[in-house]
C-alpha positions, 0 to 999 in steps of 0.5 A: 165502898157500896159493897162494903156498906151493903154487906155491913148493913150501913143505914142509908143516911150514913151511907150518903155521908160516907159517900160524900166524905170519899167524894170530897177526898177524891176531889181534893186529894185524888182519892188518896188520904194525905197521910198515905201521900206524905208517907210515900214522899221522899225525905226532901219533899216531906221536909218541904211540906213540913215547912208549910206546916211550920208556918201554921204551928208557929202561930200557937204561942207555945211554938213561937219561933222567937222562943223555939228552935227551928228543929223543934218546930220542924219536929212538931210539924212532922208530928201533925196529923191531917184530919178531914171533917164532914160538914157539921161533924163534931171535932171536940165536945164541949167540956171534953178532956181531950189533949189535942191541938187543932189547927184549921187548914181549910173550911170553917170551924164553929165554936159553941157551948152545949147550951147554945144552938148558935155558934159563939164564933168561927175559926178560919184557916190558920186559927187554932184551938186546944193549945192550953188543953194539950199542954195542961190537960184542962177541960175544953170550955167550948166545943168545936164542929165543922161548919155546916157549909163545907168540909173542914181540914185540920192538922192535929197534934195529940199528947202522944205526938207532943211527947214523941217530939219532946223525947227527941234529942235536943228538946230536953229543956222543953220536955223538962219545962213541960214536966215541971208544969204538969 
């Protein structure tokens, strides 16, 4: 890592942030990115991990288990991407048109307005943002950033991920409803 950054003339401040990120990954995930770990799991273990993700996604109204099938919830859980943010990193800019749902898994996320230096609110593990924007493509009225206190881990569902889930067999009714809304 040091050789790479030296070869690329990475500025010292950025080097420290990169080292801090990889130190965190090493401590939390023994140096392996979660996506790599998940891709190496046998199918039955992968499903078990996805069941844990379902518990997070079903808190989002669109994925309410009283109106969505277990299969749809599991397919969505499989499409979630784990992302890790360093302290104070911007996750989503205020007034950005980003069609993503973010669910906080660990750490804290601050909600802010561009004009305000102070956060409006704080999201904690299990909280989410971006469901309406993912489904309807609206601008985000607020920005979100990782708390300056610690790293933040999220699960993210992109519009592409949602579209892949909706294209799977058995989800035609949800796909049609979404297309009607769009």
